[in-house]
Backbone as CSV, one residue per row, in Angstrom:
resi,resn,N_x,N_y,N_z,CA_x,CA_y,CA_z,C_x,C_y,C_z
1,UNK,0.776,-24.932,-24.657,0.836,-24.855,-23.209,1.488,-23.544,-22.756
2,UNK,2.550,-23.168,-23.449,3.253,-21.942,-23.099,2.345,-20.732,-23.299
3,UNK,1.541,-20.734,-24.358,0.598,-19.651,-24.616,-0.448,-19.568,-23.509
4,UNK,-0.907,-20.722,-23.049,-1.886,-20.763,-21.969,-1.308,-20.159,-20.685
5,UNK,-0.090,-20.545,-20.347,0.564,-20.019,-19.139,0.766,-18.517,-19.250
6,UNK,1.192,-18.060,-20.424,1.382,-16.628,-20.630,0.064,-15.873,-20.491
7,UNK,-1.000,-16.432,-21.031,-2.327,-15.810,-20.926,-2.765,-15.700,-19.477
8,UNK,-2.568,-16.757,-18.703,-2.942,-16.747,-17.279,-2.152,-15.682,-16.530
9,UNK,-0.859,-15.589,-16.802,-0.030,-14.588,-16.127,-0.497,-13.185,-16.489
10,UNK,-0.800,-12.945,-17.755,-1.260,-11.620,-18.186,-2.603,-11.267,-17.544
11,UNK,-3.490,-12.237,-17.434,-4.774,-11.980,-16.773,-4.572,-11.645,-15.305
12,UNK,-3.689,-12.382,-14.650,-3.421,-12.111,-13.235,-2.850,-10.713,-13.049
13,UNK,-1.928,-10.325,-13.918,-1.360,-8.980,-13.819,-2.422,-7.922,-14.067
14,UNK,-3.314,-8.176,-14.983,-4.388,-7.213,-15.259,-5.290,-7.054,-14.058
15,UNK,-5.562,-8.146,-13.375,-6.436,-8.098,-12.207,-5.740,-7.414,-11.036
16,UNK,-4.468,-7.760,-10.804,-3.787,-7.264,-9.616,-3.016,-5.975,-9.826
17,UNK,-2.891,-5.515,-11.050,-2.226,-4.250,-11.325,-3.191,-3.362,-12.094
18,UNK,-4.310,-3.100,-11.468,-5.382,-2.419,-12.186,-5.609,-1.016,-11.669
19,UNK,-5.710,-0.094,-12.615,-6.139,1.255,-12.301,-7.622,1.325,-12.591
20,UNK,-8.337,2.051,-11.791,-9.775,2.184,-12.002,-10.119,3.653,-12.206
21,UNK,-11.043,3.896,-13.127,-11.516,5.271,-13.281,-12.341,5.606,-12.041
22,UNK,-12.532,6.879,-11.802,-13.260,7.309,-10.600,-14.637,6.661,-10.510
23,UNK,-15.291,6.456,-11.640,-16.635,5.880,-11.646,-16.640,4.385,-11.318
24,UNK,-15.516,3.696,-11.566,-15.427,2.249,-11.353,-14.875,1.865,-9.981
25,UNK,-14.428,2.810,-9.220,-13.739,2.507,-7.962,-14.680,1.966,-6.898
26,UNK,-14.099,1.099,-6.059,-14.851,0.571,-4.918,-14.250,1.138,-3.634
27,UNK,-15.058,1.234,-2.580,-14.538,1.781,-1.319,-13.441,0.886,-0.725
28,UNK,-12.438,1.518,-0.183,-11.383,0.790,0.524,-11.909,0.401,1.902
29,UNK,-11.598,-0.797,2.320,-12.051,-1.281,3.629,-11.294,-0.575,4.746
30,UNK,-12.040,-0.090,5.732,-11.403,0.508,6.904,-10.801,-0.610,7.740
31,UNK,-9.863,-0.272,8.569,-9.233,-1.262,9.452,-8.772,-0.560,10.712
32,UNK,-8.487,-1.337,11.728,-7.908,-0.839,12.973,-6.830,-1.828,13.392
33,UNK,-5.572,-1.396,13.296,-4.430,-2.229,13.653,-3.502,-1.447,14.567
34,UNK,-2.765,-2.152,15.389,-1.826,-1.525,16.314,-0.455,-1.350,15.665
35,UNK,0.162,-0.190,15.914,1.546,-0.006,15.474,2.479,-0.405,16.620
36,UNK,3.761,-0.179,16.464,4.742,-0.625,17.450,4.636,0.116,18.786
37,UNK,4.064,1.294,18.775,3.914,2.053,20.021,2.595,1.727,20.722
38,UNK,1.788,0.867,20.106,0.490,0.519,20.673,-0.642,1.399,20.190
39,UNK,-0.328,2.369,19.354,-1.343,3.268,18.811,-2.166,2.532,17.754
40,UNK,-3.463,2.773,17.773,-4.333,2.185,16.760,-4.285,3.034,15.498
41,UNK,-4.015,2.380,14.380,-3.977,3.037,13.075,-5.217,2.588,12.311
42,UNK,-5.994,3.565,11.868,-7.205,3.288,11.083,-7.081,3.996,9.740
43,UNK,-7.555,3.352,8.694,-7.576,4.014,7.398,-8.425,5.273,7.482
44,UNK,-9.525,5.206,8.201,-10.433,6.355,8.307,-9.783,7.570,8.965
45,UNK,-8.678,7.371,9.686,-7.944,8.501,10.269,-7.313,9.384,9.190
46,UNK,-7.210,8.848,7.969,-6.563,9.567,6.877,-7.571,10.040,5.832
47,UNK,-8.807,10.175,6.261,-9.878,10.631,5.386,-9.496,11.966,4.742
48,UNK,-9.748,12.091,3.446,-9.425,13.317,2.731,-8.016,13.348,2.180
49,UNK,-7.213,12.330,2.472,-5.852,12.238,1.937,-5.798,11.127,0.888
50,UNK,-4.811,11.210,0.026,-4.488,10.087,-0.833,-3.622,9.162,0.027
51,UNK,-3.959,7.880,0.051,-3.224,6.928,0.898,-2.522,5.900,0.022
52,UNK,-1.241,5.729,0.274,-0.486,4.646,-0.318,-0.420,3.569,0.759
53,UNK,-1.173,2.513,0.569,-1.271,1.419,1.538,-0.438,0.267,1.017
54,UNK,0.627,-0.069,1.740,1.558,-1.095,1.299,1.561,-2.241,2.293
55,UNK,1.428,-3.462,1.786,1.544,-4.663,2.612,2.928,-5.246,2.363
56,UNK,3.634,-5.568,3.456,5.013,-6.022,3.353,5.340,-6.967,4.503
57,UNK,6.542,-7.525,4.475,7.025,-8.376,5.567,8.546,-8.255,5.644
58,UNK,9.073,-8.425,6.827,10.523,-8.308,7.013,11.281,-9.413,6.284
59,UNK,10.653,-10.565,6.087,11.296,-11.693,5.425,11.229,-11.598,3.897
60,UNK,10.538,-10.602,3.374,10.345,-10.434,1.927,11.362,-9.433,1.395
61,UNK,12.330,-9.923,0.643,13.406,-9.069,0.121,12.865,-7.918,-0.736
62,UNK,11.917,-8.238,-1.633,11.347,-7.197,-2.496,10.626,-6.133,-1.665
63,UNK,9.962,-6.567,-0.600,9.254,-5.621,0.272,10.234,-4.661,0.935
64,UNK,11.279,-5.225,1.497,12.278,-4.420,2.197,12.960,-3.453,1.217
65,UNK,13.150,-3.911,-0.026,13.743,-3.038,-1.047,12.836,-1.858,-1.389
66,UNK,11.517,-2.023,-1.247,10.575,-0.936,-1.548,10.515,0.128,-0.450
67,UNK,10.853,-0.231,0.767,10.664,0.688,1.897,11.385,2.029,1.742
68,UNK,12.645,2.072,1.287,13.275,3.389,1.098,12.538,4.240,0.061
69,UNK,11.966,3.602,-0.958,11.204,4.345,-1.958,9.901,4.875,-1.359
70,UNK,9.280,4.076,-0.497,8.084,4.558,0.204,8.427,5.771,1.060
71,UNK,9.579,5.714,1.699,10.017,6.845,2.527,10.236,8.086,1.653
72,UNK,10.832,7.903,0.482,11.033,9.037,-0.437,9.707,9.644,-0.857
73,UNK,8.733,8.801,-1.191,7.407,9.304,-1.572,6.754,10.044,-0.414
74,UNK,6.877,9.480,0.777,6.317,10.122,1.961,6.893,11.532,2.123
75,UNK,8.201,11.640,2.036,8.854,12.940,2.228,8.491,13.921,1.115
76,UNK,8.374,13.436,-0.105,8.081,14.308,-1.244,6.641,14.815,-1.234
77,UNK,5.679,13.965,-0.838,4.268,14.293,-1.013,3.462,14.473,0.276
78,UNK,4.071,14.298,1.437,3.287,14.362,2.678,2.604,15.716,2.870
79,UNK,3.249,16.793,2.454,2.656,18.124,2.614,1.648,18.454,1.521
80,UNK,1.521,17.557,0.536,0.568,17.757,-0.553,-0.675,16.881,-0.393
81,UNK,-0.689,16.078,0.703,-1.882,15.276,0.966,-1.720,13.779,0.818
82,UNK,-0.479,13.270,0.729,-0.260,11.827,0.655,0.065,11.284,2.034
83,UNK,-0.573,10.182,2.386,-0.240,9.452,3.608,0.231,8.058,3.196
84,UNK,1.323,7.614,3.775,1.841,6.274,3.525,1.591,5.443,4.779
85,UNK,1.045,4.255,4.572,0.852,3.287,5.660,1.445,1.977,5.171
86,UNK,2.382,1.428,5.919,3.030,0.168,5.544,2.623,-0.902,6.559
87,UNK,1.685,-1.751,6.170,1.183,-2.794,7.073,2.052,-4.034,6.942
88,UNK,2.689,-4.415,8.036,3.499,-5.630,8.052,2.595,-6.833,8.284
89,UNK,2.877,-7.912,7.564,2.117,-9.147,7.778,2.944,-10.173,8.542
90,UNK,4.043,-9.726,9.139,4.855,-10.639,9.948,4.014,-11.247,11.064
91,UNK,4.295,-12.481,11.407,3.543,-13.189,12.455,3.799,-12.615,13.849
92,UNK,5.004,-12.070,14.050,5.363,-11.557,15.373,5.677,-10.068,15.291
93,UNK,4.982,-9.285,16.093,5.226,-7.842,16.134,6.652,-7.539,16.577
94,UNK,7.236,-8.406,17.413,8.601,-8.186,17.887,9.597,-8.198,16.724
95,UNK,9.342,-8.997,15.721,10.213,-9.042,14.543,10.189,-7.695,13.821
96,UNK,9.003,-7.117,13.703,8.854,-5.809,13.056,9.514,-4.733,13.918
97,UNK,9.307,-4.811,15.220,9.908,-3.837,16.132,11.434,-3.869,16.026
98,UNK,12.016,-5.069,15.959,13.469,-5.188,15.803,13.939,-4.559,14.498
99,UNK,13.196,-4.816,13.432,13.547,-4.246,12.135,13.511,-2.710,12.198
100,UNK,12.447,-2.174,12.791,12.278,-0.716,12.839,13.282,-0.036,13.771
101,UNK,13.819,-0.765,14.732,14.894,-0.200,15.558,16.135,0.058,14.706
102,UNK,16.387,-0.855,13.764,17.557,-0.717,12.897,17.303,0.262,11.753
103,UNK,16.073,0.247,11.238,15.719,1.081,10.088,14.365,1.739,10.331
104,UNK,14.340,2.812,11.118,13.072,3.478,11.427,12.408,4.053,10.163
105,UNK,11.093,4.082,10.195,10.324,4.643,9.090,9.475,5.801,9.610
106,UNK,9.295,6.851,8.806,8.599,8.057,9.266,7.083,8.031,9.091
107,UNK,6.527,6.883,8.788,5.082,6.760,8.588,4.570,5.576,9.404
108,UNK,3.261,5.466,9.576,2.715,4.382,10.401,3.047,2.993,9.846
109,UNK,3.415,2.098,10.772,3.722,0.714,10.419,2.952,-0.214,11.368
110,UNK,1.664,-0.398,11.111,0.901,-1.342,11.935,1.196,-2.785,11.516
111,UNK,0.804,-3.721,12.362,1.060,-5.138,12.103,-0.268,-5.884,11.993
112,UNK,-0.384,-6.691,10.953,-1.559,-7.524,10.699,-1.132,-8.989,10.745
113,UNK,-0.753,-9.456,11.922,-0.190,-10.802,12.063,-1.198,-11.924,11.809
114,UNK,-2.484,-11.628,11.883,-3.507,-12.670,11.653,-4.136,-12.576,10.266
115,UNK,-3.711,-11.622,9.462,-4.239,-11.500,8.110,-5.640,-10.930,8.035
116,UNK,-6.085,-10.285,9.097,-7.441,-9.728,9.118,-7.653,-8.696,8.009
117,UNK,-6.670,-7.868,7.778,-6.784,-6.826,6.760,-6.240,-7.343,5.434
118,UNK,-5.065,-7.928,5.481,-4.352,-8.390,4.293,-5.184,-9.375,3.476
119,UNK,-5.668,-10.415,4.104,-6.394,-11.462,3.386,-7.893,-11.192,3.358
120,UNK,-8.470,-10.929,4.516,-9.927,-10.832,4.587,-10.487,-9.538,4.007
121,UNK,-9.849,-8.419,4.252,-10.399,-7.140,3.777,-9.924,-6.759,2.379
122,UNK,-8.654,-7.051,2.076,-8.094,-6.631,0.790,-7.838,-7.795,-0.168
123,UNK,-8.104,-9.006,0.267,-8.003,-10.215,-0.558,-6.678,-10.290,-1.311
124,UNK,-5.601,-10.164,-0.584,-4.269,-10.256,-1.148,-3.600,-11.492,-0.554
125,UNK,-2.847,-12.203,-1.377,-2.219,-13.430,-0.909,-0.711,-13.440,-1.093
126,UNK,-0.129,-12.311,-1.479,1.312,-12.228,-1.647,1.791,-10.817,-1.389
127,UNK,3.060,-10.696,-1.052,3.658,-9.392,-0.806,4.881,-9.238,-1.697
128,UNK,5.238,-8.011,-2.007,4.560,-6.777,-1.630,3.274,-6.561,-2.440
129,UNK,2.365,-5.844,-1.829,1.119,-5.447,-2.485,0.839,-4.004,-2.084
130,UNK,0.457,-3.205,-3.049,0.257,-1.776,-2.805,-1.091,-1.333,-3.351
131,UNK,-1.783,-0.534,-2.575,-3.055,0.054,-2.979,-2.912,1.562,-2.918
132,UNK,-3.379,2.240,-3.948,-3.479,3.691,-3.922,-4.945,4.016,-3.694
133,UNK,-5.205,4.743,-2.636,-6.567,5.061,-2.238,-6.777,6.562,-2.423
134,UNK,-7.803,6.889,-3.205,-8.108,8.290,-3.515,-8.626,9.015,-2.277
135,UNK,-8.665,10.329,-2.355,-9.130,11.154,-1.235,-10.555,10.817,-0.801
136,UNK,-11.355,10.297,-1.732,-12.737,9.942,-1.396,-12.854,8.557,-0.757
137,UNK,-11.723,7.899,-0.506,-11.730,6.603,0.173,-11.942,5.409,-0.741
138,UNK,-11.821,5.604,-2.045,-11.983,4.498,-2.987,-10.624,4.024,-3.489
139,UNK,-10.572,2.767,-3.898,-9.325,2.184,-4.397,-9.131,2.611,-5.852
140,UNK,-8.076,3.380,-6.092,-7.767,3.878,-7.434,-6.832,2.930,-8.173
141,UNK,-5.928,2.291,-7.462,-4.956,1.364,-8.047,-4.634,0.262,-7.056
142,UNK,-4.357,-0.919,-7.589,-3.818,-2.003,-6.762,-2.717,-2.660,-7.570
143,UNK,-1.591,-2.879,-6.910,-0.411,-3.391,-7.588,0.179,-4.530,-6.765
144,UNK,0.426,-5.634,-7.413,0.991,-6.789,-6.733,2.414,-6.988,-7.225
145,UNK,3.314,-7.196,-6.303,4.709,-7.411,-6.661,5.515,-6.137,-6.526
146,UNK,6.803,-6.283,-6.726,7.751,-5.174,-6.593,7.444,-4.089,-7.611
147,UNK,7.357,-2.864,-7.144,7.094,-1.712,-7.991,8.266,-0.747,-7.899
148,UNK,8.473,-0.006,-8.958,9.427,1.094,-8.899,8.637,2.304,-8.415
149,UNK,8.617,2.498,-7.111,7.788,3.533,-6.498,8.217,4.951,-6.868
150,UNK,9.461,5.112,-7.274,9.930,6.450,-7.610,10.055,6.646,-9.125
151,UNK,9.494,5.712,-9.894,9.505,5.880,-11.357,8.572,7.032,-11.723
152,UNK,8.812,7.605,-12.876,7.979,8.713,-13.332,6.518,8.345,-13.441
153,UNK,6.218,7.160,-13.959,4.812,6.778,-14.145,4.100,6.580,-12.810
154,UNK,4.776,5.986,-11.839,4.135,5.779,-10.532,3.925,7.115,-9.825
155,UNK,4.922,7.980,-9.909,4.785,9.292,-9.264,3.682,10.106,-9.928
156,UNK,3.513,9.965,-11.254,2.411,10.658,-11.939,1.058,10.139,-11.452
157,UNK,0.962,8.846,-11.164,-0.288,8.307,-10.606,-0.630,9.014,-9.302
158,UNK,0.369,9.150,-8.446,0.147,9.823,-7.158,-0.215,11.287,-7.384
159,UNK,0.542,11.970,-8.233,0.256,13.383,-8.505,-1.146,13.574,-9.064
160,UNK,-1.565,12.685,-9.966,-2.914,12.775,-10.530,-3.982,12.601,-9.451
161,UNK,-3.763,11.665,-8.543,-4.726,11.481,-7.450,-4.745,12.690,-6.520
162,UNK,-3.587,13.262,-6.260,-3.528,14.451,-5.405,-4.257,15.619,-6.066
163,UNK,-4.077,15.764,-7.367,-4.764,16.840,-8.093,-6.262,16.584,-8.189
164,UNK,-6.625,15.329,-8.426,-8.030,14.957,-8.542,-8.812,15.377,-7.295
165,UNK,-8.272,15.115,-6.167,-8.951,15.469,-4.927,-8.937,16.952,-4.645
166,UNK,-7.898,17.627,-5.098,-7.782,19.068,-4.860,-8.792,19.862,-5.674
167,UNK,-9.248,19.300,-6.793,-10.187,19.994,-7.678,-11.607,20.037,-7.115
168,UNK,-11.893,19.126,-6.208,-13.279,19.026,-5.685,-13.584,20.087,-4.685
């Protein structure tokens, strides 16, 4: 029984923490969500950039722990072509607005309170969840659960995607 459970967990991690070669990638779904200022944020607005798309919630401790690392990545790579978008799945935009008043973030933070993007477009059922989207608009990586966003291996993934797009 223990072997079966371990196998299921390993399969789930393989599915949800998968890197895809350029030939295997699928297009990332576009979306239109409102941020706290009422501005519409669309994935297509970041065409030609590498996008780190993170789904999070204020009630999720692991999600909140990732936010400073997302900010570090944003500051380190924004001038090299990385865009960070942190989509909150909180039910109430006011909850996100209160959080951002205390801890502002320098990148777009739209809210998907009905799960239109989170569940229907990206088929994710837990947070945190992170997608790395290549410059061509395809999903290069998807990661479920808490990640060390500033680890050497994760930063190399971003650098490789930034270089990949720059070569074209």
